[in-house]
KOLLODREN-436661 format. One record per residue: residue number from 1; x, z, y of N, C-alpha, C, O, CB in turn. Coordinates in steps of 0.05 Angstrom, whole numbers. Last residue first. Glycine has a CB too. Example, Ala and Ser with C-alpha at 12.3 -4.5 7.8 and 13.67 -1.06 7.14 Angstrom:
- i/nx/nz/ny/cax/caz/cay/cx/cz/cy/ox/oz/oy/cbx/cbz/cby
- 2/257/142/-45/273/143/-21/258/157/1/268/161/23/282/114/-12
- 1/264/156/-114/246/156/-90/264/156/-66/285/169/-66/226/181/-89
END
This chain:
- i/nx/nz/ny/cax/caz/cay/cx/cz/cy/ox/oz/oy/cbx/cbz/cby
- 134/188/193/278/214/181/274/226/187/248/248/178/242/233/189/296
- 133/120/175/280/140/195/275/166/182/268/167/161/255/132/215/253
- 132/84/146/333/97/142/307/119/163/303/134/168/322/109/113/305
- 131/29/179/361/56/170/364/68/167/336/63/183/318/73/189/382
- 130/-39/157/363/-18/174/352/9/162/358/12/138/361/-22/178/321
- 129/-75/145/425/-63/136/399/-43/157/390/-31/172/405/-50/109/402
- 128/-136/165/455/-107/167/453/-97/158/425/-110/164/405/-97/195/459
- 127/-188/115/463/-179/141/455/-149/142/452/-136/121/447/-192/150/428
- 126/-211/68/476/-192/78/495/-181/106/487/-167/119/502/-204/80/522
- 125/-250/57/438/-226/41/438/-204/51/456/-181/45/453/-232/12/445
- 124/-289/95/451/-277/95/424/-251/79/424/-232/88/411/-297/83/404
- 123/-302/80/503/-291/106/498/-277/107/471/-256/119/468/-313/128/500
- 122/-324/30/492/-300/31/509/-286/58/505/-262/60/504/-308/27/539
- 121/-367/47/462/-346/32/449/-321/31/465/-299/33/454/-356/3/444
- 120/-398/70/502/-387/87/481/-365/73/466/-346/86/457/-410/94/461
- 119/-410/23/530/-394/43/543/-382/63/522/-359/71/525/-410/59/564
- 118/-442/-2/491/-417/-15/499/-399/5/513/-375/5/508/-423/-39/519
- 117/-484/35/491/-469/31/467/-442/18/473/-421/25/462/-485/14/446
- 116/-505/26/541/-493/52/535/-476/51/510/-456/64/508/-515/73/532
- 115/-524/-25/532/-503/-22/551/-489/5/547/-465/7/549/-514/-24/580
- 114/-565/-12/496/-542/-28/486/-519/-27/506/-495/-27/497/-550/-57/481
- 113/-599/15/531/-588/29/508/-564/14/497/-544/26/489/-610/31/486
- 112/-611/-27/566/-596/-4/576/-584/12/553/-561/22/555/-614/15/593
- 111/-641/-60/533/-616/-70/544/-599/-47/554/-574/-47/550/-622/-90/567
- 110/-684/-25/524/-668/-34/502/-641/-44/511/-621/-38/500/-683/-57/486
- 109/-704/-23/576/-694/2/563/-677/-5/539/-656/9/534/-718/19/555
- 108/-718/-77/587/-696/-64/602/-686/-38/589/-662/-33/590/-705/-58/630
- 107/-734/-131/561/-737/-104/550/-714/-87/562/-694/-83/550/-735/-104/518
- 106/-734/-186/566/-746/-170/586/-754/-142/575/-775/-132/579/-771/-183/597
- 105/-703/-216/534/-730/-210/523/-746/-193/543/-769/-185/537/-728/-196/496
- 104/-655/-213/561/-670/-238/562/-699/-235/551/-717/-250/559/-655/-260/546
- 103/-641/-161/546/-646/-167/574/-662/-193/577/-681/-194/592/-619/-170/590
- 102/-632/-169/492/-653/-150/501/-661/-155/530/-684/-154/537/-644/-121/497
- 101/-589/-203/495/-614/-213/483/-637/-195/492/-658/-205/498/-612/-213/452
- 100/-551/-169/517/-559/-193/532/-585/-203/521/-603/-211/536/-537/-214/530
- 99/-547/-132/475/-556/-123/501/-565/-146/518/-585/-144/532/-533/-108/516
- 98/-526/-166/436/-552/-153/431/-564/-143/458/-588/-146/463/-550/-130/411
- 97/-477/-179/459/-497/-200/454/-525/-189/449/-545/-200/458/-489/-218/431
- 96/-451/-129/461/-455/-145/485/-477/-165/481/-495/-168/498/-429/-159/493
- 95/-452/-113/406/-464/-96/427/-470/-113/452/-492/-111/463/-445/-73/435
- 94/-425/-155/379/-452/-148/373/-466/-132/395/-489/-138/402/-453/-133/348
- 93/-373/-154/403/-390/-178/404/-419/-171/400/-436/-180/415/-381/-199/384
- 92/-358/-101/390/-357/-111/417/-376/-135/420/-393/-135/438/-328/-119/426
- 91/-364/-101/334/-379/-83/351/-380/-92/379/-401/-91/392/-368/-55/349
- 90/-326/-139/318/-354/-145/313/-372/-126/330/-394/-135/339/-360/-142/284
- 89/-280/-111/334/-286/-137/346/-315/-143/342/-328/-153/361/-268/-159/333
- 88/-285/-66/300/-285/-62/329/-292/-89/343/-306/-89/363/-259/-51/338
- 87/-282/-90/249/-307/-77/257/-308/-73/287/-329/-76/299/-311/-51/243
- 86/-227/-107/252/-249/-126/248/-276/-115/257/-291/-128/271/-251/-134/218
- 85/-202/-57/258/-199/-78/279/-221/-98/276/-233/-105/296/-171/-92/276
- 84/-216/-33/209/-224/-20/234/-223/-41/257/-240/-42/274/-206/4/240
- 83/-192/-68/173/-221/-65/173/-231/-53/199/-251/-61/210/-230/-49/149
- 82/-138/-60/184/-149/-87/187/-179/-86/188/-192/-102/203/-140/-105/164
- 81/-130/-5/172/-127/-15/199/-141/-42/203/-155/-47/223/-98/-17/207
- 80/-179/26/130/-155/10/134/-154/-2/161/-175/-9/173/-152/-12/111
- 79/-211/86/155/-212/59/146/-184/46/147/-167/55/163/-231/42/162
- 78/-247/145/155/-220/133/155/-221/106/142/-232/103/120/-200/152/140
- 77/-311/138/190/-295/145/166/-266/133/169/-262/114/184/-308/134/140
- 76/-335/114/233/-329/143/234/-312/153/211/-299/174/213/-356/159/234
- 75/-348/63/221/-322/67/235/-316/97/238/-293/104/245/-323/55/262
- 74/-400/68/201/-378/62/183/-351/68/195/-333/78/182/-379/32/174
- 73/-426/75/250/-426/97/230/-404/93/210/-390/112/202/-453/99/216
- 72/-419/25/272/-407/48/285/-406/72/266/-387/87/267/-424/55/310
- 71/-449/-6/235/-420/-11/238/-406/13/251/-384/21/244/-414/-37/253
- 70/-501/14/247/-489/18/220/-458/14/221/-444/30/209/-501/-3/200
- 69/-507/-2/300/-509/26/293/-495/31/266/-481/51/263/-538/36/292
- 68/-503/-58/295/-484/-43/312/-484/-14/304/-462/-2/302/-491/-47/342
- 67/-548/-68/262/-521/-75/253/-500/-60/269/-480/-50/258/-516/-105/255
- 66/-589/-53/297/-586/-39/271/-557/-44/261/-544/-25/252/-606/-49/250
- 65/-583/-91/337/-579/-63/343/-575/-47/318/-559/-28/318/-603/-53/359
- 64/-595/-138/306/-568/-135/319/-563/-106/326/-540/-96/322/-566/-152/344
- 63/-648/-129/294/-629/-129/272/-600/-126/283/-583/-114/270/-631/-155/256
- 62/-669/-134/347/-673/-109/331/-652/-108/309/-639/-87/306/-701/-109/319
- 61/-655/-187/357/-645/-166/374/-647/-139/360/-628/-122/360/-659/-165/401
- 60/-686/-213/318/-657/-215/317/-644/-193/334/-623/-183/327/-648/-243/327
- 59/-738/-199/335/-729/-191/308/-698/-192/307/-686/-174/297/-741/-210/287
- 58/-740/-224/385/-743/-195/383/-733/-184/356/-720/-163/354/-772/-186/387
- 57/-735/-278/368/-715/-265/386/-716/-235/385/-695/-222/384/-720/-274/415
- 56/-781/-287/338/-755/-288/325/-733/-274/342/-716/-260/332/-746/-316/318
- 55/-837/-244/353/-820/-268/358/-793/-265/343/-784/-243/337/-815/-271/388
- 54/-871/-200/349/-871/-220/328/-853/-244/332/-854/-262/316/-899/-229/324
- 53/-875/-190/418/-882/-180/391/-884/-204/371/-897/-224/377/-909/-165/392
- 52/-864/-199/469/-846/-211/450/-852/-203/422/-837/-208/404/-817/-204/457
- 51/-904/-172/495/-897/-198/505/-878/-213/487/-876/-238/488/-885/-196/532
- 50/-925/-127/476/-898/-125/489/-890/-151/501/-870/-152/516/-877/-116/468
- 49/-974/-123/449/-974/-128/478/-947/-122/491/-946/-113/514/-995/-110/491
- 48/-952/-80/397/-971/-100/408/-969/-101/438/-962/-81/451/-1000/-94/399
- 47/-891/-77/358/-912/-67/376/-931/-89/386/-925/-113/382/-899/-53/400
- 46/-851/-102/331/-875/-94/316/-897/-85/334/-921/-85/325/-868/-72/296
- 45/-813/-114/372/-820/-133/352/-847/-127/339/-865/-144/336/-799/-135/331
- 44/-809/-68/404/-814/-94/417/-824/-115/397/-841/-131/403/-788/-104/430
- 43/-799/-29/365/-824/-28/381/-830/-55/394/-853/-63/395/-821/-6/403
- 42/-749/-47/349/-771/-46/330/-798/-45/344/-817/-59/337/-769/-22/310
- 41/-722/-38/397/-724/-65/386/-747/-67/366/-761/-87/365/-698/-74/374
- 40/-724/18/399/-737/2/420/-741/-27/412/-761/-39/418/-721/3/446
- 39/-693/28/353/-721/38/355/-736/22/376/-759/14/371/-721/68/362
- 38/-645/4/369/-659/-6/345/-689/3/345/-706/-12/338/-645/4/319
- 37/-632/36/412/-638/8/416/-653/-4/393/-671/-21/397/-612/-8/421
- 36/-621/83/383/-643/83/403/-651/54/409/-675/48/410/-635/97/429
- 35/-576/63/357/-599/71/341/-624/72/359/-646/64/351/-594/99/328
- 34/-543/55/401/-550/32/385/-575/38/368/-592/21/364/-527/23/368
- 33/-535/108/419/-551/90/435/-560/64/420/-581/53/426/-536/82/460
- 32/-507/126/370/-532/138/380/-548/120/398/-572/116/394/-526/164/395
- 31/-460/95/362/-482/94/343/-508/104/354/-530/93/349/-475/109/318
- 30/-426/108/405/-435/80/401/-460/79/384/-479/64/390/-412/63/387
- 29/-418/160/400/-427/151/427/-434/121/426/-446/111/445/-406/156/448
- 28/-396/161/351/-424/171/353/-436/163/380/-460/159/382/-424/202/350
- 27/-346/144/364/-363/125/350/-392/135/349/-411/119/347/-353/119/322
- 26/-328/191/388/-329/166/403/-347/146/390/-363/132/404/-301/155/406
- 25/-331/227/345/-347/232/369/-350/206/385/-372/199/394/-335/254/387
- 24/-292/206/311/-320/208/302/-339/211/326/-361/200/327/-324/231/282
- 23/-247/211/344/-256/185/335/-285/185/326/-301/167/334/-238/175/312
- 22/-244/266/349/-249/250/373/-258/222/365/-276/211/379/-223/248/389
- 21/-235/279/295/-258/290/308/-265/273/333/-288/267/338/-255/320/316
- 20/-186/254/287/-209/245/272/-235/255/285/-255/240/286/-208/255/242
- 19/-154/283/322/-158/254/326/-182/243/311/-196/226/321/-133/238/319
- 18/-155/336/300/-168/330/326/-172/300/331/-192/293/344/-151/341/348
- 17/-174/339/231/-153/334/251/-166/326/277/-186/312/277/-133/312/241
- 16/-211/342/192/-213/361/213/-191/358/234/-191/373/254/-212/389/202
- 15/-197/305/153/-220/298/171/-224/318/193/-238/312/212/-245/295/155
- 14/-148/287/123/-150/309/141/-172/303/162/-166/296/185/-123/315/156
- 13/-143/241/92/-152/265/79/-156/289/97/-166/309/89/-133/272/58
- 12/-95/214/135/-110/210/111/-117/237/97/-100/253/92/-95/192/91
- 11/-65/212/180/-87/231/180/-104/230/154/-124/243/152/-105/226/203
- 10/-28/172/176/-18/199/181/-40/220/178/-34/244/174/-6/201/209
- 9/-64/125/165/-43/136/147/-35/165/152/-35/181/133/-19/119/149
- 8/-117/102/165/-107/121/185/-85/138/173/-88/162/171/-130/138/197
- 7/-113/80/104/-134/89/122/-123/110/141/-120/133/133/-158/100/106
- 6/-66/27/97/-71/55/95/-93/64/114/-93/56/137/-45/72/100
- 5/-54/-25/108/-75/-20/88/-83/9/86/-104/16/76/-67/-30/61
- 4/-11/-26/142/-36/-37/152/-60/-32/133/-83/-34/141/-34/-66/158
- 3/31/-6/111/21/10/134/-6/0/144/-23/16/152/41/8/157
- 2/16/-20/41/32/-21/65/18/-7/88/-4/3/85/38/-50/73
- 1/17/0/-24/0/0/0/18/0/25/34/18/28/-20/25/0
END
């Protein structure tokens, strides 16, 4: 197993380490608003008189919010570096595009929830890095 395959190598198995706690908190700041967005997206799709009820756009926005929430929950666990990078890229793209879709569907609360998810993602990606031991 090389360095890029190790799940957060220096912290493997130590879920109480402060960096793991900060990482889990940061990704919770992504998952919580995305879950709220999923609820609002479900209301937009399944609700009546939302103006977008039953449309493909509302369904795709709802599924996008669910995907962002699930990916953020997965990122809370120790992962191989390549998988964490892949999920972070997908989270950035998914959060921004789902928020934009919600805005185009004229669902401002849904769009705001996804914007909050993007801000949580910024916090997750801007967390302090470990220093390599010599």
